[in-house]
N, C-alpha and C positions, 0 to 999 in steps of 0.2 A: 844777526849772524846767520848765514845760509849754510845748510848742510847739503852737500852735492847729491848724495843718494842714500836712501835707507830702505832696507828690506826686512820684513818679518815673514817667517815661514810657519804655516799651520799644516801639520801632518794629518791626513785624512785616514781614518781606520777603514777596514774592509766593510763594504756594504753602504758606504756614505758617498753620495755624489753631490757635486756643487755645480750650479749653473751660474757662471760669472760673466755671461755674454753682455749683460746690460748693468746698469747701476743698481737694479733690484736683484740682489743675490738670493738664490734659492738653495737651501741645503736639504737634501732628501736622504732619509735613512730608514732603518727598520721600524721605528716608532712613528714615522710620519714625515711631514715637510714643514719647514720654517722659512720665511722670507723676510728680508729687511732691505731698506733702501740705503745704499752707501754711495753717495755722489760727491766728488770733489775733483776739480780740474787738474790737480797736481798728483793725485793718488790713483794708481791703477792696480788691477788684479790680474795675475797670471796663473794658469793652471798647468802643472806638469807632473807626470807620474801620479803619486798619491799625495800631492802637496798643493797647497794654495799659497801663492806668494803675494804679499801686499807690498808694493814698491812705490816710492815717491822720489821725485827729483827736484832739486832746488827748493828745499823745504826750509821753512822758518820753524821756530819753536812750537807754534800752535799746530802746524801740520804734523810735526813729529809726534806730538802728544796724541793727535787724532789717529795716527796709524796704530799706536799702542792700544788705544781704546777700541778701535775696530777689530784688532786681533783678539781682544778679550771677548767682544760680542760674538765673533765668528767661532771662537773656541767654545763658548757657551751654547751656541746653536748646534755645533757638532755633537757636544755632550748631550744636548736635549734630544736629538733625533736618534741617538744610540742608547742612552741610559735613562734619560728623563730626570726630573727633579722631584723630590719629595720633602715636604716640610711637615713635621709633627708638632701639634700644639696641644696644650693642656688647658682644660676649663677648671679654674680654681674659684671656690667660693667658701666663705666661712659660715654664714648663717642662712642666707636666702638661696635656695638651689636655682641655678640658671637653667633655662631650657633653650638649647641651641638646635635650630632646625634649618635645613637647606630647602629653599623654595625657589626653584628656577635658577636665576642668576643672582640671588640674594640670600644671605645667611641672616636669619632673624634670631635675635637674642631677647628672650622674655625673662622678666623677674630679676633683672640685674640690680643688685642691692635693694631689692624689694620695690623697684619702680613699677608703676603701672604702664608706662609707655614702653613700646617695643623699640629696641635698637636694631638698626639694619646695617649690614656690611655687604658691599658689592663684591661679586666674583668677577675677576678681570680675565678677559680673553677666553681661552679654552681650558682653564684650570678646573680640575674636578675636586670638589670638597666632599668629604665623607665624615659624618659625625657618628661616633659609637661611644655611648656613655659619656665619660669626661675627657675623651680624646678626639681631636679633630685632625684629619690628615688632608693635606692639599697636594695634589699631584698634577704634573703637566710637563709638556716638552719645552715651553718657553720659560726660562728662569725669571724673567721680569714679571710675567703674569702671575707665577706662583708666589714670588716674593711680595708683589703688591697686594695680592689677595690676603696673604698672612698679615701684612702691615695694616690692611683695612680692618681685619678682625681685631688686632691689638688696639687700634685706634678707637674702634667702636665701644670698647670696654674700658676707657680711661676713667679713673675715679677723679671727680672734680668736687671741690668744696669740702673735702674731708681729708683727714690725716692719712697719707698713703702708706705710712709705716704700720698703721692699724688696719685700714681697709685695703687689703691686697687682692681683692677679687678681680677677676679678669680672665682673658684668654691669652696665653703666652706661648711663644715658640720655645720648644724644648730640644728639637734636633732638626738638622738639615742634612740632606744627602741625596744619593741617587735612588731613583724609583725602582729600577730593574724590573 
């Protein structure tokens, strides 16, 4: 079933500009610049006033879903260059104290469950990780980079081969929000 035309509108706040002249769209704001490639032969971008319109003609179900996905990505990009994203994580351990340190683009986790081997977690993109005591904060403009970095930290401290009801050690997300 074809849908003749579909339009989604994204309102742009003051201080945010969008360059939609090519398929590589750049969003610039007070916190910096983000860019992403959006290319499809049936979907176009139009800019008017303080709005960005995503329009498509003769769409099938797949393209209709793609327009909604792109709207969500662009909304996150606009929020990222205005407010940014902040994830707060907590380091939990019962017996063996973990040592969490940022070294370049890697977070190292020592003494997890008393292990001798060091566990590593990659920092994705331009996300900034700060460790202070038992709290870890991840901040950045790109929601996907911040979220993937937090996911990498959680994944690096998965307990295997033990009862997870008893061994609840790890690094866990406790809050998500705007960085400001």
